[in-house]
Jmol script that loads the backbone (N, CA, C; Angstrom):
load data "model"
ATOM      1  N   MET A   1      -9.879 -37.967 -23.098  1.00  0.00           N
ATOM      2  CA  MET A   1      -8.691 -38.238 -23.887  1.00  0.00           C
ATOM      3  C   MET A   1      -8.190 -39.666 -23.660  1.00  0.00           C
ATOM      4  N   LEU A   2      -9.039 -40.506 -23.093  1.00  0.00           N
ATOM      5  CA  LEU A   2      -8.661 -41.912 -22.973  1.00  0.00           C
ATOM      6  C   LEU A   2      -8.400 -42.492 -24.357  1.00  0.00           C
ATOM      7  N   PRO A   3      -7.502 -43.330 -24.558  1.00  0.00           N
ATOM      8  CA  PRO A   3      -6.613 -43.995 -23.621  1.00  0.00           C
ATOM      9  C   PRO A   3      -5.300 -43.248 -23.390  1.00  0.00           C
ATOM     10  N   THR A   4      -5.060 -42.138 -24.103  1.00  0.00           N
ATOM     11  CA  THR A   4      -3.783 -41.427 -24.001  1.00  0.00           C
ATOM     12  C   THR A   4      -3.594 -40.790 -22.637  1.00  0.00           C
ATOM     13  N   ILE A   5      -4.610 -40.088 -22.169  1.00  0.00           N
ATOM     14  CA  ILE A   5      -4.560 -39.395 -20.878  1.00  0.00           C
ATOM     15  C   ILE A   5      -5.762 -39.843 -20.065  1.00  0.00           C
ATOM     16  N   ARG A   6      -5.515 -40.136 -18.789  1.00  0.00           N
ATOM     17  CA  ARG A   6      -6.584 -40.572 -17.888  1.00  0.00           C
ATOM     18  C   ARG A   6      -6.819 -39.524 -16.809  1.00  0.00           C
ATOM     19  N   HIS A   7      -7.959 -39.655 -16.151  1.00  0.00           N
ATOM     20  CA  HIS A   7      -8.285 -38.806 -15.014  1.00  0.00           C
ATOM     21  C   HIS A   7      -7.182 -38.953 -13.963  1.00  0.00           C
ATOM     22  N   ASN A   8      -6.749 -37.860 -13.388  1.00  0.00           N
ATOM     23  CA  ASN A   8      -5.698 -37.774 -12.366  1.00  0.00           C
ATOM     24  C   ASN A   8      -4.282 -37.903 -12.907  1.00  0.00           C
ATOM     25  N   ASP A   9      -4.090 -37.959 -14.218  1.00  0.00           N
ATOM     26  CA  ASP A   9      -2.742 -37.884 -14.778  1.00  0.00           C
ATOM     27  C   ASP A   9      -2.225 -36.463 -14.618  1.00  0.00           C
ATOM     28  N   TYR A  10      -0.928 -36.328 -14.424  1.00  0.00           N
ATOM     29  CA  TYR A  10      -0.274 -35.025 -14.386  1.00  0.00           C
ATOM     30  C   TYR A  10       0.371 -34.797 -15.743  1.00  0.00           C
ATOM     31  N   LEU A  11       0.233 -33.572 -16.267  1.00  0.00           N
ATOM     32  CA  LEU A  11       0.799 -33.252 -17.575  1.00  0.00           C
ATOM     33  C   LEU A  11       1.912 -32.227 -17.437  1.00  0.00           C
ATOM     34  N   LEU A  12       2.997 -32.468 -18.151  1.00  0.00           N
ATOM     35  CA  LEU A  12       4.057 -31.474 -18.276  1.00  0.00           C
ATOM     36  C   LEU A  12       3.762 -30.713 -19.565  1.00  0.00           C
ATOM     37  N   THR A  13       3.593 -29.389 -19.444  1.00  0.00           N
ATOM     38  CA  THR A  13       3.220 -28.577 -20.596  1.00  0.00           C
ATOM     39  C   THR A  13       4.201 -27.425 -20.779  1.00  0.00           C
ATOM     40  N   PHE A  14       4.222 -26.911 -21.996  1.00  0.00           N
ATOM     41  CA  PHE A  14       5.021 -25.733 -22.327  1.00  0.00           C
ATOM     42  C   PHE A  14       4.146 -24.750 -23.082  1.00  0.00           C
ATOM     43  N   LYS A  15       4.283 -23.482 -22.744  1.00  0.00           N
ATOM     44  CA  LYS A  15       3.565 -22.437 -23.454  1.00  0.00           C
ATOM     45  C   LYS A  15       4.169 -22.306 -24.848  1.00  0.00           C
ATOM     46  N   VAL A  16       3.321 -22.326 -25.868  1.00  0.00           N
ATOM     47  CA  VAL A  16       3.787 -22.228 -27.246  1.00  0.00           C
ATOM     48  C   VAL A  16       2.996 -21.151 -27.978  1.00  0.00           C
ATOM     49  N   LYS A  17       3.611 -20.590 -28.995  1.00  0.00           N
ATOM     50  CA  LYS A  17       2.943 -19.570 -29.799  1.00  0.00           C
ATOM     51  C   LYS A  17       2.311 -20.157 -31.047  1.00  0.00           C
ATOM     52  N   LYS A  18       2.855 -21.264 -31.514  1.00  0.00           N
ATOM     53  CA  LYS A  18       2.336 -21.893 -32.728  1.00  0.00           C
ATOM     54  C   LYS A  18       1.991 -23.344 -32.418  1.00  0.00           C
ATOM     55  N   ILE A  19       0.784 -23.741 -32.795  1.00  0.00           N
ATOM     56  CA  ILE A  19       0.381 -25.120 -32.553  1.00  0.00           C
ATOM     57  C   ILE A  19       0.599 -25.955 -33.804  1.00  0.00           C
ATOM     58  N   GLU A  20       0.730 -27.245 -33.583  1.00  0.00           N
ATOM     59  CA  GLU A  20       0.930 -28.178 -34.680  1.00  0.00           C
ATOM     60  C   GLU A  20      -0.215 -29.180 -34.695  1.00  0.00           C
ATOM     61  N   LYS A  21      -0.566 -29.629 -35.880  1.00  0.00           N
ATOM     62  CA  LYS A  21      -1.623 -30.611 -36.035  1.00  0.00           C
ATOM     63  C   LYS A  21      -1.236 -31.899 -35.312  1.00  0.00           C
ATOM     64  N   LYS A  22      -2.204 -32.526 -34.680  1.00  0.00           N
ATOM     65  CA  LYS A  22      -2.076 -33.781 -33.924  1.00  0.00           C
ATOM     66  C   LYS A  22      -1.384 -33.637 -32.572  1.00  0.00           C
ATOM     67  N   SER A  23      -0.986 -32.433 -32.171  1.00  0.00           N
ATOM     68  CA  SER A  23      -0.398 -32.271 -30.845  1.00  0.00           C
ATOM     69  C   SER A  23      -1.522 -32.154 -29.813  1.00  0.00           C
ATOM     70  N   ILE A  24      -1.210 -32.471 -28.567  1.00  0.00           N
ATOM     71  CA  ILE A  24      -2.178 -32.358 -27.482  1.00  0.00           C
ATOM     72  C   ILE A  24      -1.951 -31.020 -26.801  1.00  0.00           C
ATOM     73  N   ILE A  25      -3.023 -30.242 -26.682  1.00  0.00           N
ATOM     74  CA  ILE A  25      -2.903 -28.919 -26.084  1.00  0.00           C
ATOM     75  C   ILE A  25      -3.803 -28.793 -24.865  1.00  0.00           C
ATOM     76  N   VAL A  26      -3.430 -27.868 -23.999  1.00  0.00           N
ATOM     77  CA  VAL A  26      -4.233 -27.482 -22.849  1.00  0.00           C
ATOM     78  C   VAL A  26      -4.596 -26.025 -23.054  1.00  0.00           C
ATOM     79  N   SER A  27      -5.873 -25.733 -23.006  1.00  0.00           N
ATOM     80  CA  SER A  27      -6.336 -24.364 -23.207  1.00  0.00           C
ATOM     81  C   SER A  27      -7.290 -23.995 -22.076  1.00  0.00           C
ATOM     82  N   PHE A  28      -7.151 -22.784 -21.562  1.00  0.00           N
ATOM     83  CA  PHE A  28      -7.996 -22.313 -20.479  1.00  0.00           C
ATOM     84  C   PHE A  28      -9.186 -21.559 -21.053  1.00  0.00           C
ATOM     85  N   LEU A  29     -10.358 -21.830 -20.517  1.00  0.00           N
ATOM     86  CA  LEU A  29     -11.580 -21.166 -20.939  1.00  0.00           C
ATOM     87  C   LEU A  29     -11.802 -19.938 -20.073  1.00  0.00           C
ATOM     88  N   ASP A  30     -12.749 -19.105 -20.473  1.00  0.00           N
ATOM     89  CA  ASP A  30     -13.007 -17.856 -19.759  1.00  0.00           C
ATOM     90  C   ASP A  30     -13.516 -18.069 -18.337  1.00  0.00           C
ATOM     91  N   ASP A  31     -14.182 -19.171 -18.080  1.00  0.00           N
ATOM     92  CA  ASP A  31     -14.755 -19.396 -16.752  1.00  0.00           C
ATOM     93  C   ASP A  31     -13.850 -20.243 -15.853  1.00  0.00           C
ATOM     94  N   LYS A  32     -12.541 -20.147 -16.082  1.00  0.00           N
ATOM     95  CA  LYS A  32     -11.506 -20.776 -15.252  1.00  0.00           C
ATOM     96  C   LYS A  32     -11.501 -22.301 -15.319  1.00  0.00           C
ATOM     97  N   ARG A  33     -12.073 -22.845 -16.369  1.00  0.00           N
ATOM     98  CA  ARG A  33     -11.942 -24.273 -16.644  1.00  0.00           C
ATOM     99  C   ARG A  33     -10.870 -24.443 -17.709  1.00  0.00           C
ATOM    100  N   PHE A  34     -10.405 -25.650 -17.872  1.00  0.00           N
ATOM    101  CA  PHE A  34      -9.461 -25.904 -18.944  1.00  0.00           C
ATOM    102  C   PHE A  34      -9.849 -27.168 -19.687  1.00  0.00           C
ATOM    103  N   ILE A  35      -9.384 -27.269 -20.933  1.00  0.00           N
ATOM    104  CA  ILE A  35      -9.666 -28.437 -21.747  1.00  0.00           C
ATOM    105  C   ILE A  35      -8.348 -29.022 -22.246  1.00  0.00           C
ATOM    106  N   VAL A  36      -8.338 -30.327 -22.391  1.00  0.00           N
ATOM    107  CA  VAL A  36      -7.179 -31.046 -22.924  1.00  0.00           C
ATOM    108  C   VAL A  36      -7.690 -31.834 -24.117  1.00  0.00           C
ATOM    109  N   LYS A  37      -7.224 -31.462 -25.294  1.00  0.00           N
ATOM    110  CA  LYS A  37      -7.681 -32.107 -26.529  1.00  0.00           C
ATOM    111  C   LYS A  37      -6.545 -32.154 -27.534  1.00  0.00           C
ATOM    112  N   ARG A  38      -6.748 -32.943 -28.570  1.00  0.00           N
ATOM    113  CA  ARG A  38      -5.785 -33.053 -29.659  1.00  0.00           C
ATOM    114  C   ARG A  38      -6.202 -32.097 -30.779  1.00  0.00           C
ATOM    115  N   VAL A  39      -5.221 -31.458 -31.415  1.00  0.00           N
ATOM    116  CA  VAL A  39      -5.495 -30.538 -32.519  1.00  0.00           C
ATOM    117  C   VAL A  39      -5.843 -31.361 -33.758  1.00  0.00           C
ATOM    118  N   LYS A  40      -7.030 -31.129 -34.269  1.00  0.00           N
ATOM    119  CA  LYS A  40      -7.518 -31.885 -35.428  1.00  0.00           C
ATOM    120  C   LYS A  40      -7.150 -31.206 -36.734  1.00  0.00           C
ATOM    121  N   ASP A  41      -7.369 -29.893 -36.793  1.00  0.00           N
ATOM    122  CA  ASP A  41      -7.141 -29.161 -38.032  1.00  0.00           C
ATOM    123  C   ASP A  41      -6.755 -27.724 -37.704  1.00  0.00           C
ATOM    124  N   ILE A  42      -5.959 -27.122 -38.578  1.00  0.00           N
ATOM    125  CA  ILE A  42      -5.501 -25.749 -38.378  1.00  0.00           C
ATOM    126  C   ILE A  42      -5.745 -24.961 -39.650  1.00  0.00           C
ATOM    127  N   SER A  43      -6.326 -23.770 -39.496  1.00  0.00           N
ATOM    128  CA  SER A  43      -6.412 -22.821 -40.607  1.00  0.00           C
ATOM    129  C   SER A  43      -5.630 -21.576 -40.205  1.00  0.00           C
ATOM    130  N   GLU A  44      -5.751 -20.508 -40.952  1.00  0.00           N
ATOM    131  CA  GLU A  44      -4.951 -19.312 -40.678  1.00  0.00           C
ATOM    132  C   GLU A  44      -5.162 -18.760 -39.269  1.00  0.00           C
ATOM    133  N   ASN A  45      -6.405 -18.549 -38.876  1.00  0.00           N
ATOM    134  CA  ASN A  45      -6.689 -17.916 -37.591  1.00  0.00           C
ATOM    135  C   ASN A  45      -7.421 -18.816 -36.602  1.00  0.00           C
ATOM    136  N   PHE A  46      -7.746 -20.032 -37.024  1.00  0.00           N
ATOM    137  CA  PHE A  46      -8.541 -20.919 -36.179  1.00  0.00           C
ATOM    138  C   PHE A  46      -7.980 -22.329 -36.186  1.00  0.00           C
ATOM    139  N   PHE A  47      -8.356 -23.087 -35.163  1.00  0.00           N
ATOM    140  CA  PHE A  47      -8.048 -24.507 -35.141  1.00  0.00           C
ATOM    141  C   PHE A  47      -9.237 -25.247 -34.528  1.00  0.00           C
ATOM    142  N   THR A  48      -9.363 -26.526 -34.842  1.00  0.00           N
ATOM    143  CA  THR A  48     -10.404 -27.362 -34.276  1.00  0.00           C
ATOM    144  C   THR A  48      -9.753 -28.484 -33.471  1.00  0.00           C
ATOM    145  N   LEU A  49     -10.507 -28.989 -32.504  1.00  0.00           N
ATOM    146  CA  LEU A  49      -9.990 -30.012 -31.592  1.00  0.00           C
ATOM    147  C   LEU A  49     -10.771 -31.306 -31.732  1.00  0.00           C
ATOM    148  N   SER A  50     -10.152 -32.392 -31.298  1.00  0.00           N
ATOM    149  CA  SER A  50     -10.833 -33.687 -31.258  1.00  0.00           C
ATOM    150  C   SER A  50     -10.361 -34.448 -30.032  1.00  0.00           C
ATOM    151  N   SER A  51     -11.060 -35.509 -29.729  1.00  0.00           N
ATOM    152  CA  SER A  51     -10.711 -36.369 -28.609  1.00  0.00           C
ATOM    153  C   SER A  51     -10.075 -37.646 -29.139  1.00  0.00           C
ATOM    154  N   ASP A  52      -9.213 -38.259 -28.358  1.00  0.00           N
ATOM    155  CA  ASP A  52      -8.642 -39.540 -28.763  1.00  0.00           C
ATOM    156  C   ASP A  52      -9.678 -40.655 -28.667  1.00  0.00           C
ATOM    157  N   ASN A  53     -10.660 -40.485 -27.814  1.00  0.00           N
ATOM    158  CA  ASN A  53     -11.720 -41.468 -27.655  1.00  0.00           C
ATOM    159  C   ASN A  53     -12.958 -40.966 -28.404  1.00  0.00           C
ATOM    160  N   LYS A  54     -13.211 -41.528 -29.551  1.00  0.00           N
ATOM    161  CA  LYS A  54     -14.326 -41.067 -30.393  1.00  0.00           C
ATOM    162  C   LYS A  54     -15.696 -41.372 -29.803  1.00  0.00           C
ATOM    163  N   MET A  55     -15.744 -42.254 -28.788  1.00  0.00           N
ATOM    164  CA  MET A  55     -17.019 -42.580 -28.145  1.00  0.00           C
ATOM    165  C   MET A  55     -17.446 -41.502 -27.148  1.00  0.00           C
ATOM    166  N   THR A  56     -16.527 -40.630 -26.744  1.00  0.00           N
ATOM    167  CA  THR A  56     -16.848 -39.636 -25.718  1.00  0.00           C
ATOM    168  C   THR A  56     -16.422 -38.232 -26.123  1.00  0.00           C
ATOM    169  N   GLU A  57     -16.686 -37.848 -27.344  1.00  0.00           N
ATOM    170  CA  GLU A  57     -16.321 -36.494 -27.756  1.00  0.00           C
ATOM    171  C   GLU A  57     -17.144 -35.482 -26.978  1.00  0.00           C
ATOM    172  N   SER A  58     -16.539 -34.352 -26.652  1.00  0.00           N
ATOM    173  CA  SER A  58     -17.189 -33.346 -25.820  1.00  0.00           C
ATOM    174  C   SER A  58     -17.725 -32.204 -26.676  1.00  0.00           C
ATOM    175  N   GLU A  59     -18.280 -31.216 -26.005  1.00  0.00           N
ATOM    176  CA  GLU A  59     -18.830 -30.044 -26.668  1.00  0.00           C
ATOM    177  C   GLU A  59     -17.752 -29.204 -27.357  1.00  0.00           C
ATOM    178  N   PHE A  60     -16.487 -29.415 -27.001  1.00  0.00           N
ATOM    179  CA  PHE A  60     -15.396 -28.629 -27.558  1.00  0.00           C
ATOM    180  C   PHE A  60     -14.848 -29.216 -28.856  1.00  0.00           C
ATOM    181  N   CYS A  61     -15.204 -30.431 -29.148  1.00  0.00           N
ATOM    182  CA  CYS A  61     -14.719 -31.070 -30.372  1.00  0.00           C
ATOM    183  C   CYS A  61     -15.416 -30.462 -31.585  1.00  0.00           C
ATOM    184  N   ASN A  62     -14.649 -30.288 -32.646  1.00  0.00           N
ATOM    185  CA  ASN A  62     -15.131 -29.780 -33.937  1.00  0.00           C
ATOM    186  C   ASN A  62     -15.630 -28.338 -33.895  1.00  0.00           C
ATOM    187  N   GLN A  63     -15.311 -27.590 -32.845  1.00  0.00           N
ATOM    188  CA  GLN A  63     -15.602 -26.156 -32.798  1.00  0.00           C
ATOM    189  C   GLN A  63     -14.357 -25.397 -33.217  1.00  0.00           C
ATOM    190  N   LYS A  64     -14.549 -24.206 -33.756  1.00  0.00           N
ATOM    191  CA  LYS A  64     -13.411 -23.367 -34.124  1.00  0.00           C
ATOM    192  C   LYS A  64     -12.970 -22.538 -32.921  1.00  0.00           C
ATOM    193  N   PHE A  65     -11.654 -22.563 -32.654  1.00  0.00           N
ATOM    194  CA  PHE A  65     -11.063 -21.764 -31.590  1.00  0.00           C
ATOM    195  C   PHE A  65     -10.046 -20.817 -32.207  1.00  0.00           C
ATOM    196  N   SER A  66      -9.930 -19.645 -31.646  1.00  0.00           N
ATOM    197  CA  SER A  66      -8.985 -18.655 -32.146  1.00  0.00           C
ATOM    198  C   SER A  66      -7.557 -19.109 -31.888  1.00  0.00           C
ATOM    199  N   ALA A  67      -6.720 -18.996 -32.895  1.00  0.00           N
ATOM    200  CA  ALA A  67      -5.304 -19.357 -32.755  1.00  0.00           C
ATOM    201  C   ALA A  67      -4.541 -18.296 -31.976  1.00  0.00           C
ATOM    202  N   ASN A  68      -5.172 -17.184 -31.648  1.00  0.00           N
ATOM    203  CA  ASN A  68      -4.533 -16.109 -30.899  1.00  0.00           C
ATOM    204  C   ASN A  68      -4.594 -16.312 -29.391  1.00  0.00           C
ATOM    205  N   LYS A  69      -5.298 -17.341 -28.935  1.00  0.00           N
ATOM    206  CA  LYS A  69      -5.389 -17.618 -27.499  1.00  0.00           C
ATOM    207  C   LYS A  69      -4.063 -18.136 -26.973  1.00  0.00           C
ATOM    208  N   ILE A  70      -3.906 -18.062 -25.658  1.00  0.00           N
ATOM    209  CA  ILE A  70      -2.743 -18.659 -25.007  1.00  0.00           C
ATOM    210  C   ILE A  70      -3.055 -20.135 -24.788  1.00  0.00           C
ATOM    211  N   PHE A  71      -2.150 -20.976 -25.189  1.00  0.00           N
ATOM    212  CA  PHE A  71      -2.343 -22.398 -24.981  1.00  0.00           C
ATOM    213  C   PHE A  71      -1.008 -23.058 -24.709  1.00  0.00           C
ATOM    214  N   TYR A  72      -1.084 -24.270 -24.223  1.00  0.00           N
ATOM    215  CA  TYR A  72       0.095 -25.011 -23.783  1.00  0.00           C
ATOM    216  C   TYR A  72       0.118 -26.367 -24.479  1.00  0.00           C
ATOM    217  N   LYS A  73       1.295 -26.792 -24.876  1.00  0.00           N
ATOM    218  CA  LYS A  73       1.448 -28.093 -25.519  1.00  0.00           C
ATOM    219  C   LYS A  73       1.857 -29.115 -24.456  1.00  0.00           C
ATOM    220  N   ALA A  74       1.121 -30.217 -24.382  1.00  0.00           N
ATOM    221  CA  ALA A  74       1.449 -31.290 -23.450  1.00  0.00           C
ATOM    222  C   ALA A  74       2.512 -32.187 -24.076  1.00  0.00           C
ATOM    223  N   VAL A  75       3.568 -32.446 -23.333  1.00  0.00           N
ATOM    224  CA  VAL A  75       4.665 -33.269 -23.869  1.00  0.00           C
ATOM    225  C   VAL A  75       4.894 -34.546 -23.069  1.00  0.00           C
ATOM    226  N   LEU A  76       4.402 -34.590 -21.824  1.00  0.00           N
ATOM    227  CA  LEU A  76       4.636 -35.757 -20.988  1.00  0.00           C
ATOM    228  C   LEU A  76       3.467 -35.933 -20.031  1.00  0.00           C
ATOM    229  N   ALA A  77       3.033 -37.168 -19.859  1.00  0.00           N
ATOM    230  CA  ALA A  77       1.990 -37.482 -18.882  1.00  0.00           C
ATOM    231  C   ALA A  77       2.588 -38.381 -17.815  1.00  0.00           C
ATOM    232  N   TYR A  78       2.302 -38.086 -16.546  1.00  0.00           N
ATOM    233  CA  TYR A  78       2.767 -38.898 -15.423  1.00  0.00           C
ATOM    234  C   TYR A  78       1.552 -39.529 -14.762  1.00  0.00           C
ATOM    235  N   ARG A  79       1.627 -40.823 -14.578  1.00  0.00           N
ATOM    236  CA  ARG A  79       0.545 -41.558 -13.924  1.00  0.00           C
ATOM    237  C   ARG A  79       1.123 -42.285 -12.719  1.00  0.00           C
ATOM    238  N   TYR A  80       0.522 -42.083 -11.559  1.00  0.00           N
ATOM    239  CA  TYR A  80       0.988 -42.737 -10.333  1.00  0.00           C
ATOM    240  C   TYR A  80       0.684 -44.220 -10.423  1.00  0.00           C
ATOM    241  N   PRO A  81       1.540 -45.120 -10.040  1.00  0.00           N
ATOM    242  CA  PRO A  81       2.869 -44.935  -9.494  1.00  0.00           C
ATOM    243  C   PRO A  81       3.941 -45.130 -10.589  1.00  0.00           C
ATOM    244  N   PHE A  82       4.698 -44.140 -10.823  1.00  0.00           N
ATOM    245  CA  PHE A  82       5.920 -44.208 -11.635  1.00  0.00           C
ATOM    246  C   PHE A  82       5.727 -44.642 -13.089  1.00  0.00           C
ATOM    247  N   LYS A  83       4.734 -44.104 -13.752  1.00  0.00           N
ATOM    248  CA  LYS A  83       4.574 -44.402 -15.171  1.00  0.00           C
ATOM    249  C   LYS A  83       4.593 -43.081 -15.934  1.00  0.00           C
ATOM    250  N   PHE A  84       5.500 -42.965 -16.896  1.00  0.00           N
ATOM    251  CA  PHE A  84       5.619 -41.773 -17.728  1.00  0.00           C
ATOM    252  C   PHE A  84       5.233 -42.125 -19.146  1.00  0.00           C
ATOM    253  N   ASN A  85       4.616 -41.190 -19.829  1.00  0.00           N
ATOM    254  CA  ASN A  85       4.189 -41.408 -21.197  1.00  0.00           C
ATOM    255  C   ASN A  85       4.527 -40.155 -22.014  1.00  0.00           C
ATOM    256  N   LEU A  86       5.420 -40.277 -22.996  1.00  0.00           N
ATOM    257  CA  LEU A  86       5.707 -39.154 -23.885  1.00  0.00           C
ATOM    258  C   LEU A  86       4.538 -38.955 -24.823  1.00  0.00           C
ATOM    259  N   LEU A  87       4.142 -37.726 -25.009  1.00  0.00           N
ATOM    260  CA  LEU A  87       2.980 -37.447 -25.846  1.00  0.00           C
ATOM    261  C   LEU A  87       3.386 -36.987 -27.209  1.00  0.00           C
TER     262      LEU A  87
END
end "model"
wireframe off; spacefill off
backbone 0.3
color backbone group
């Protein structure tokens, strides 16, 4: 998610029931990993994700994910020392 979010940034997130296009979300996968991506497109029951850095898109980009999953919206990134970034 460079340049918006870097490795070791801390994110302030809120659990949401409805996602919005272009928001940054955190979603947990079944194997206890999580992904941080931007919402690219939304349909009735699915949404697709993208990365802010088009040179390093991952396996999760452009796949359909169920909108019924639990996910969190990132609203603030904290980078040491003392740098805050509203998302």
